[in-house]
MIDOSE-1310 file (N, C-alpha, C; in nm, 2 decimals, decimal comma, always signed):
residues 94
myii	-6,20/-0,84/+3,26/-6,18/-0,92/+3,15/-6,26/-0,88/+3,03; -6,23/-0,94/+2,92/-6,31/-0,91/+2,80/-6,36/-1,04/+2,74; -6,48/-1,04/+2,68/-6,53/-1,14/+2,60/-6,55/-1,08/+2,46; -6,48/-1,15/+2,36/-6,48/-1,10/+2,22/-6,56/-1,20/+2,15
nlsy	-6,67/-1,15/+2,09/-6,77/-1,23/+2,01/-6,74/-1,21/+1,86; -6,69/-1,32/+1,80/-6,67/-1,30/+1,65/-6,78/-1,36/+1,58; -6,83/-1,29/+1,47/-6,94/-1,34/+1,39/-6,89/-1,33/+1,24; -6,89/-1,44/+1,18/-6,84/-1,45/+1,04/-6,94/-1,37/+0,95
hrpi	-6,88/-1,30/+0,85/-6,96/-1,23/+0,75/-6,92/-1,27/+0,61; -6,83/-1,37/+0,60/-6,79/-1,42/+0,47/-6,81/-1,57/+0,47; -6,82/-1,63/+0,35/-6,85/-1,78/+0,34/-6,74/-1,86/+0,42; -6,79/-1,98/+0,47/-6,71/-2,06/+0,56/-6,58/-2,10/+0,48
eeve	-6,58/-2,11/+0,35/-6,46/-2,15/+0,28/-6,35/-2,04/+0,29; -6,39/-1,92/+0,30/-6,29/-1,81/+0,33/-6,24/-1,82/+0,48; -6,33/-1,85/+0,56/-6,29/-1,87/+0,70/-6,19/-1,98/+0,72; -6,22/-2,10/+0,65/-6,13/-2,21/+0,67/-5,99/-2,19/+0,60
altd	-5,99/-2,11/+0,50/-5,86/-2,07/+0,44/-5,77/-1,99/+0,54; -5,83/-1,93/+0,64/-5,75/-1,84/+0,73/-5,73/-1,91/+0,87; -5,79/-2,03/+0,89/-5,80/-2,09/+1,02/-5,66/-2,13/+1,07; -5,57/-2,18/+1,00/-5,44/-2,21/+1,05/-5,37/-2,08/+1,10
ahls	-5,37/-1,98/+1,02/-5,31/-1,85/+1,07/-5,37/-1,79/+1,19; -5,51/-1,80/+1,19/-5,58/-1,76/+1,31/-5,54/-1,84/+1,43; -5,53/-1,97/+1,43/-5,49/-2,05/+1,54/-5,34/-2,02/+1,58; -5,26/-1,98/+1,49/-5,13/-1,94/+1,53/-5,13/-1,81/+1,61
wlkr	-5,21/-1,72/+1,56/-5,23/-1,59/+1,63/-5,29/-1,61/+1,77; -5,39/-1,70/+1,78/-5,44/-1,73/+1,92/-5,33/-1,78/+2,01; -5,26/-1,88/+1,96/-5,15/-1,94/+2,04/-5,05/-1,83/+2,09; -5,01/-1,74/+2,00/-4,92/-1,63/+2,04/-4,97/-1,56/+2,16
yfda	-5,10/-1,53/+2,16/-5,16/-1,46/+2,27/-5,20/-1,54/+2,40; -5,21/-1,67/+2,38/-5,22/-1,76/+2,49/-5,08/-1,76/+2,55; -4,98/-1,78/+2,47/-4,84/-1,79/+2,53/-4,80/-1,65/+2,59; -4,85/-1,54/+2,55/-4,83/-1,41/+2,61/-4,91/-1,39/+2,73
dvfi	-5,00/-1,48/+2,77/-5,08/-1,47/+2,89/-5,18/-1,36/+2,88; -5,24/-1,34/+2,76/-5,34/-1,24/+2,73/-5,47/-1,31/+2,72; -5,48/-1,42/+2,64/-5,61/-1,50/+2,62/-5,63/-1,60/+2,74; -5,75/-1,61/+2,77/-5,78/-1,72/+2,88/-5,85/-1,84/+2,82
aagr	-5,94/-1,81/+2,72/-6,01/-1,93/+2,65/-6,05/-1,88/+2,52; -6,08/-1,98/+2,43/-6,13/-1,95/+2,30/-6,20/-2,07/+2,24; -6,29/-2,05/+2,16/-6,36/-2,16/+2,09/-6,46/-2,12/+1,98; -6,50/-2,22/+1,90/-6,59/-2,20/+1,80/-6,74/-2,19/+1,85
kdpr	-6,83/-2,12/+1,79/-6,97/-2,12/+1,83/-7,03/-2,25/+1,77; -7,14/-2,29/+1,81/-7,21/-2,41/+1,76/-7,35/-2,38/+1,75; -7,40/-2,36/+1,63/-7,34/-2,39/+1,50/-7,23/-2,29/+1,47; -7,15/-2,33/+1,37/-7,03/-2,26/+1,34/-7,05/-2,12/+1,26
sggv	-7,09/-2,02/+1,34/-7,12/-1,89/+1,28/-7,01/-1,79/+1,33; -6,91/-1,83/+1,40/-6,81/-1,74/+1,46/-6,74/-1,81/+1,57; -6,69/-1,74/+1,67/-6,62/-1,78/+1,78/-6,63/-1,68/+1,90; -6,57/-1,72/+2,01/-6,56/-1,64/+2,13/-6,42/-1,65/+2,19
imak	-6,36/-1,54/+2,23/-6,23/-1,54/+2,29/-6,26/-1,47/+2,43; -6,20/-1,52/+2,53/-6,20/-1,45/+2,67/-6,05/-1,40/+2,69; -6,04/-1,27/+2,72/-5,91/-1,21/+2,73/-5,90/-1,15/+2,87; -5,77/-1,14/+2,93/-5,75/-1,08/+3,05/-5,79/-0,92/+3,04
didr	-5,80/-0,87/+3,16/-5,83/-0,73/+3,17/-5,70/-0,65/+3,14; -5,68/-0,62/+3,01/-5,57/-0,54/+2,97/-5,61/-0,40/+2,92; -5,52/-0,31/+2,89/-5,56/-0,19/+2,84/-5,63/-0,20/+2,71; -5,75/-0,14/+2,69/-5,84/-0,16/+2,57/-5,76/-0,13/+2,44
srld	-5,68/-0,03/+2,44/-5,61/+0,01/+2,31/-5,51/-0,11/+2,28; -5,45/-0,17/+2,38/-5,36/-0,29/+2,35/-5,45/-0,40/+2,30; -5,56/-0,43/+2,35/-5,66/-0,53/+2,30/-5,69/-0,51/+2,16; -5,73/-0,38/+2,13/-5,77/-0,35/+2,00/-5,65/-0,37/+1,89
tila	-5,53/-0,34/+1,93/-5,41/-0,36/+1,85/-5,39/-0,51/+1,82; -5,41/-0,60/+1,93/-5,40/-0,74/+1,92/-5,51/-0,79/+1,82; -5,63/-0,75/+1,84/-5,74/-0,80/+1,76/-5,72/-0,76/+1,61; -5,66/-0,64/+1,58/-5,64/-0,60/+1,45/-5,54/-0,69/+1,38
edpf	-5,45/-0,76/+1,45/-5,36/-0,86/+1,40/-5,42/-0,99/+1,36; -5,53/-1,02/+1,40/-5,60/-1,15/+1,37/-5,63/-1,16/+1,23; -5,59/-1,27/+1,16/-5,62/-1,30/+1,02/-5,77/-1,29/+0,99; -5,85/-1,33/+1,09/-6,00/-1,33/+1,08/-6,06/-1,20/+1,06
vava	-5,98/-1,09/+1,08/-6,04/-0,96/+1,05/-6,10/-0,95/+0,91; -6,05/-1,02/+0,82/-6,10/-1,02/+0,68/-6,23/-1,10/+0,67; -6,27/-1,18/+0,77/-6,40/-1,27/+0,75/-6,49/-1,26/+0,87; -6,46/-1,18/+0,97/-6,54/-1,17/+1,09/-6,56/-1,03/+1,14
hyev	-6,68/-1,00/+1,21/-6,69/-0,88/+1,29/-6,67/-0,92/+1,44; -6,61/-0,82/+1,51/-6,58/-0,84/+1,65/-6,67/-0,75/+1,74; -6,73/-0,81/+1,84/-6,79/-0,73/+1,94/-6,71/-0,76/+2,07; -6,66/-0,65/+2,12/-6,58/-0,66/+2,25/-6,67/-0,61/+2,37
ikvn	-6,68/-0,71/+2,47/-6,76/-0,68/+2,58/-6,67/-0,68/+2,71; -6,66/-0,57/+2,78/-6,59/-0,56/+2,91/-6,67/-0,62/+3,02; -6,62/-0,71/+3,10/-6,69/-0,78/+3,21/-6,61/-0,76/+3,33; -6,67/-0,71/+3,44/-6,61/-0,71/+3,57/-6,66/-0,83/+3,65
islt	-6,58/-0,93/+3,65/-6,62/-1,06/+3,71/-6,63/-1,03/+3,87; -6,75/-1,07/+3,92/-6,76/-1,06/+4,07/-6,79/-1,19/+4,14; -6,85/-1,29/+4,07/-6,88/-1,41/+4,13/-6,82/-1,53/+4,03; -6,77/-1,63/+4,08/-6,72/-1,74/+4,01/-6,73/-1,87/+4,09
seal	-6,73/-1,98/+4,02/-6,71/-2,10/+4,09/-6,57/-2,10/+4,15; -6,54/-2,20/+4,24/-6,41/-2,21/+4,29/-6,30/-2,23/+4,19; -6,33/-2,31/+4,08/-6,23/-2,34/+3,98/-6,19/-2,22/+3,90; -6,28/-2,12/+3,90/-6,26/-2,00/+3,81/-6,23/-1,87/+3,90
kala	-6,19/-1,89/+4,02/-6,18/-1,78/+4,12/-6,07/-1,68/+4,07; -5,96/-1,73/+4,00/-5,86/-1,64/+3,95/-5,92/-1,54/+3,85; -6,03/-1,56/+3,79/-6,09/-1,46/+3,69/-6,14/-1,34/+3,78; -6,19/-1,36/+3,89/-6,24/-1,24/+3,97/-6,13/-1,16/+4,02
es	-6,01/-1,22/+4,03/-5,89/-1,16/+4,10/-5,81/-1,08/+4,00; -5,83/-1,11/+3,86/-5,74/-1,04/+3,76/-5,79/-0,91/+3,72
């Protein structure tokens, strides 16, 4: 699986102007069964997306479609899940 760490590099007003489009983009890839979870950082300096273990070039293509590319830097971290709680057991199996 991947953890994508977004860090805003533009003023929050610019981020907010793109938020609706970003949420639509997120929904598209939740519906496509690519994203597992997503949310804002607290304090609001960016966000985090968890994605399934897909081909890295496909993930890069998906991330390039995000409207937030104009306002955020992305750090993509590949994680091989080996231990989870019972509730998250499917993450270790994907």
